[in-house]
TORKOL-421055 format. One line per 10 residues: for each residue x, y, z of C-alpha. Coordinates in steps of 0.2 Angstrom, whole numbers. Example, Ala and Ser with C-alpha at 12.3 -4.5 7.8 and 13.67 -1.06 7.14 Angstrom:
BEGIN
62,-22,39; 68,-5,36
END
This chain:
BEGIN
-169,-9,66; -174,3,54; -167,1,37; -162,13,22; -168,14,9; -164,22,-8; -174,36,-17; -172,49,-35; -160,62,-31; -168,80,-34
-159,91,-22; -147,105,-30; -134,101,-14; -134,83,-17; -133,84,-34; -119,96,-32; -109,86,-20; -113,69,-32; -103,77,-45; -89,84,-36
-85,72,-24; -68,64,-27; -68,53,-42; -56,39,-38; -59,31,-56; -65,12,-59; -50,7,-55; -46,19,-40; -31,29,-48; -34,44,-37
-32,34,-20; -17,23,-27; -8,37,-34; -10,49,-21; 3,39,-10; 20,33,-13; 19,14,-12; 3,13,-21; 9,24,-36; 24,14,-36
15,-3,-38; 2,5,-49; 18,10,-61; 24,-6,-61; 9,-16,-66; 7,-23,-47; -12,-18,-45; -24,-31,-50; -42,-30,-53; -50,-50,-47
-67,-52,-56; -72,-62,-38; -67,-74,-25; -70,-79,-6; -51,-74,-4; -35,-69,-11; -22,-81,-14; -6,-83,-20; 9,-96,-24; 22,-95,-15
37,-92,-27; 49,-104,-20; 67,-104,-29; 71,-125,-30; 60,-138,-36; 62,-154,-27; 62,-163,-41; 79,-155,-49; 95,-164,-45; 111,-169,-53
111,-188,-54; 120,-205,-63; 116,-207,-80; 106,-222,-75; 97,-216,-59; 79,-212,-61; 72,-198,-62; 63,-190,-45; 44,-192,-43; 39,-180,-28
24,-172,-30; 23,-152,-28; 11,-146,-14; -3,-135,-23; -10,-132,-7; 5,-123,-2; -2,-107,-5; -3,-87,5; -21,-82,9; -28,-66,10
-45,-61,18; -52,-48,9; -53,-32,18; -67,-18,15; -66,0,18; -80,11,19; -84,30,21; -100,41,21; -104,58,18; -120,64,27
-131,77,24; -144,82,35; -162,91,29; -156,107,39; -141,107,32; -147,107,14; -161,119,18; -148,133,26; -134,132,11; -146,137,-4
-138,154,-4; -124,151,-19; -108,157,-12; -116,145,5; -118,129,-6; -101,131,-15; -94,133,2; -103,117,9; -100,109,-7; -79,112,-6
-79,106,12; -86,89,9; -77,85,-5; -59,91,2; -63,81,19; -70,65,12; -54,65,-2; -41,68,14; -49,55,25; -49,41,12
-31,44,6; -22,46,24; -32,32,28; -25,21,14; -7,28,20; -11,23,37; -16,4,34; -1,1,22; 14,6,35; 2,1,51
14,-9,63; 0,-18,71; -17,-17,61; -34,-25,66; -42,-41,61; -52,-29,49; -40,-19,41; -27,-26,26; -11,-31,28; 4,-19,31
21,-17,24; 27,-19,41; 20,-37,42; 25,-42,25; 42,-36,30; 45,-41,46; 59,-37,60; 54,-56,67; 55,-64,49; 57,-81,56
42,-83,69; 22,-79,65; 12,-82,53; 11,-74,35; -5,-78,23; -10,-92,35; 8,-101,34; 21,-100,49; 35,-91,44; 48,-104,52
44,-116,41; 51,-109,25; 65,-98,21; 52,-90,5; 43,-84,21; 55,-75,28; 62,-56,24; 80,-53,24; 83,-42,40; 98,-33,44
98,-27,62; 115,-20,63; 116,0,66; 116,11,50; 124,26,58; 123,39,44; 111,33,29; 117,51,22; 135,46,20; 146,34,6
145,21,21; 125,20,21; 123,22,3; 136,5,1; 124,-3,13; 109,0,3; 117,-7,-11; 125,-23,-3; 105,-26,5; 99,-23,-12
113,-34,-19; 107,-49,-5; 91,-50,-8; 91,-53,-24; 79,-66,-30; 77,-75,-46; 87,-63,-55; 77,-49,-50; 82,-36,-35; 71,-24,-25
65,-10,-35; 60,2,-24; 67,5,-7; 55,18,7; 61,27,21; 55,39,34; 57,60,27; 69,62,40; 81,48,32; 77,52,14
82,71,17; 99,66,24; 101,57,11; 97,67,-4; 104,82,7; 122,71,6; 119,68,-12; 115,86,-17; 130,92,-9; 140,78,-19
132,84,-36; 125,66,-38; 105,69,-34; 97,60,-48; 78,60,-48; 66,48,-57; 56,60,-71; 43,47,-70; 38,47,-54; 41,68,-54
27,68,-65; 14,62,-52; 20,71,-39; 35,61,-30; 51,66,-29; 63,48,-31; 83,46,-28; 89,34,-42; 101,22,-31; 106,9,-45
98,4,-63; 81,0,-58; 81,4,-40; 72,19,-35; 73,27,-16; 59,37,-8; 50,41,8; 33,40,15; 26,53,30; 31,52,47
17,50,60; 17,67,65; 16,73,50; 2,66,43; -16,75,44; -27,65,56; -23,51,68; -16,38,55; 0,25,59; 11,30,47
31,22,43; 43,20,57; 56,34,58; 72,22,60; 67,7,46; 71,7,28; 61,-5,18; 67,-14,2; 53,-19,-8; 52,-29,-25
37,-24,-33; 36,-39,-44; 31,-49,-26; 21,-37,-18; 2,-35,-25; -13,-24,-22; -27,-34,-26; -45,-26,-27; -63,-35,-31; -70,-27,-48
-86,-23,-39; -79,-14,-23; -65,-4,-31; -66,12,-26; -84,18,-28; -93,29,-22; -115,26,-22; -123,36,-36; -137,43,-23; -140,46,-6
-148,36,4; -161,41,16; -155,35,35; -171,27,45; -182,41,50; -169,55,52; -166,69,44; -149,61,39; -145,55,22; -130,46,17
-119,43,2; -109,28,4; -91,24,-2; -82,5,-4; -68,-3,-7; -64,-22,-5; -45,-26,-6; -28,-31,1; -9,-30,1; -2,-48,-4
13,-56,-8; 21,-72,-14; 38,-73,-11; 41,-61,7; 62,-68,4; 59,-56,-11; 60,-41,2; 72,-33,18; 73,-23,30; 85,-12,39
78,-9,56; 92,2,64; 94,17,54; 98,35,58; 105,52,50; 117,65,58
END
């Protein structure tokens, strides 16, 4: 099998592409801030750059230490050892993209107008594809083994079965998110808002409560329309500055929407139209490796003996959690 090799870039079209492709930055903010979930996690400091490692792991944040107890004045102290191996493990996943140039394309696009159109199209395709692929991955119901952990995996409709981070959910309450399966008939009503507040209160962990509630656009529109009619529509200015309209439910908790499957560009799995997710961003973390953090290559590489040249893009990371119990899911929500 032929191997690729690098060479110095001297072609005008290649140079233009290198300078015009989306600059996602060292920390990948261009990708992170393009989707509600990742933008919110980034704003809250829940994105971590890791210098290296064979996998990402998080210690489980359980509520109780087994040594703690009420005891008599003459009783001995408990000396149960805590289990340092009780941790959630997440594989490091790889995302790649390529921009391909063919020698014939280069020869055909030496005119000034042609170059501008060709380079702009390559840039827009690369940016849209990467952003949509990431958004689809975060909300994928059944990701493949090569894909990152998704919100529906962490905040599950079956929180007492299966595994998360390599551990059985049935063995620990800390691994089980709150599930509310009773129907919420109309999210855009006093009863719907009251249920969101109730679920947030019930899921409070370690003096914290979920600070982000995410739902599909159809549910969010019904809720926003009801609040606008009542003149209680209150948006968050900080998130609006990076392009997201979010409602304030209570102090410290914002509500936003993600794209429905039929609305997003391309074939990407997105949010379920009848579910609402309550996320505690202190316990949901995006981890990425420092050496593979949203980077385009610095030069085109020739592919074998063909006329094609490739510019690679690489991202190594995963969506992780250290306490699934801190999140909640309402699985049967509608709007009238």
